[in-house]
C-alpha positions as CSV (number, residue, x, y, z in Angstrom):
1,X,0.0,0.0,0.0
2,X,2.7,2.5,0.8
3,X,4.3,1.9,-2.6
4,X,1.1,2.9,-4.2
5,X,0.8,6.0,-2.2
6,X,-1.0,5.3,1.0
7,X,-0.6,7.8,3.7
8,X,1.9,6.5,6.3
9,X,0.5,8.8,8.9
10,X,-3.0,7.8,8.5
11,X,-4.9,8.0,11.9
12,X,-7.1,5.3,13.5
13,X,-10.5,6.1,14.6
14,X,-9.2,7.0,18.1
15,X,-7.0,9.9,16.6
16,X,-3.6,7.9,17.1
17,X,-1.2,7.1,14.3
18,X,-0.6,3.7,12.9
19,X,3.1,4.2,14.2
20,X,1.8,5.1,17.7
21,X,-0.5,2.0,17.7
22,X,2.4,-0.2,16.5
23,X,4.6,1.0,19.2
24,X,2.1,0.3,22.0
25,X,1.5,-3.2,20.3
26,X,5.2,-3.9,20.4
27,X,5.4,-4.7,16.8
28,X,9.1,-4.2,15.8
29,X,8.7,-4.9,12.0
30,X,5.8,-2.5,11.7
31,X,7.5,0.2,13.4
32,X,10.8,-0.3,11.3
33,X,8.7,0.0,8.1
34,X,6.6,3.0,9.1
35,X,9.7,4.7,10.3
36,X,11.5,4.0,7.0
37,X,8.6,5.8,5.3
38,X,8.8,8.9,7.3
39,X,5.8,8.1,9.8
40,X,5.3,10.2,12.8
41,X,3.5,9.7,16.1
42,X,0.2,11.4,16.4
43,X,-2.1,11.3,19.3
44,X,-5.7,12.9,19.4
45,X,-5.1,13.9,15.7
46,X,-2.0,15.9,16.4
47,X,1.8,15.2,16.1
48,X,3.2,14.6,19.4
49,X,5.8,17.0,21.0
50,X,9.4,16.2,21.6
51,X,8.7,15.7,25.3
52,X,5.6,13.4,24.7
53,X,7.7,11.4,22.3
54,X,10.5,10.8,24.8
55,X,7.9,10.0,27.5
56,X,6.5,7.2,25.0
57,X,10.0,6.1,24.3
58,X,10.7,5.7,28.2
59,X,7.4,3.7,28.5
60,X,8.2,1.5,25.8
61,X,11.6,0.9,26.9
62,X,10.3,0.2,30.5
63,X,8.3,-2.7,29.0
64,X,11.6,-4.2,27.7
65,X,11.2,-3.1,24.1
66,X,14.4,-1.1,24.0
67,X,14.7,-1.6,20.2
68,X,11.6,0.0,19.3
69,X,12.3,2.8,22.0
70,X,15.6,3.6,20.3
71,X,14.2,3.5,16.8
72,X,11.4,6.0,17.7
73,X,13.8,8.4,19.5
74,X,16.5,8.4,17.0
75,X,17.2,11.5,15.2
76,X,15.7,9.9,12.0
77,X,12.6,8.6,13.8
78,X,9.8,10.1,11.7
79,X,12.0,11.2,8.9
80,X,12.2,9.3,5.6
81,X,15.6,8.6,4.3
82,X,15.7,9.6,0.6
């Protein structure tokens, strides 16, 4: 779908992005894929602040998902590599 132009930042009915949902579901392959396409984290229909993003990363890391936390917190997290 992404190759055919699907919006990588599409929001679920709850107003969170697919990336945020994948992080919470601890789905490493989905997080990697979405970040490689430039996905960003949205809550309640708005892009999260840097502070909120770091809080999310701490929570994810606290659940033992350090790899996901590092991916999301990285400087390239949310920016597509061209």
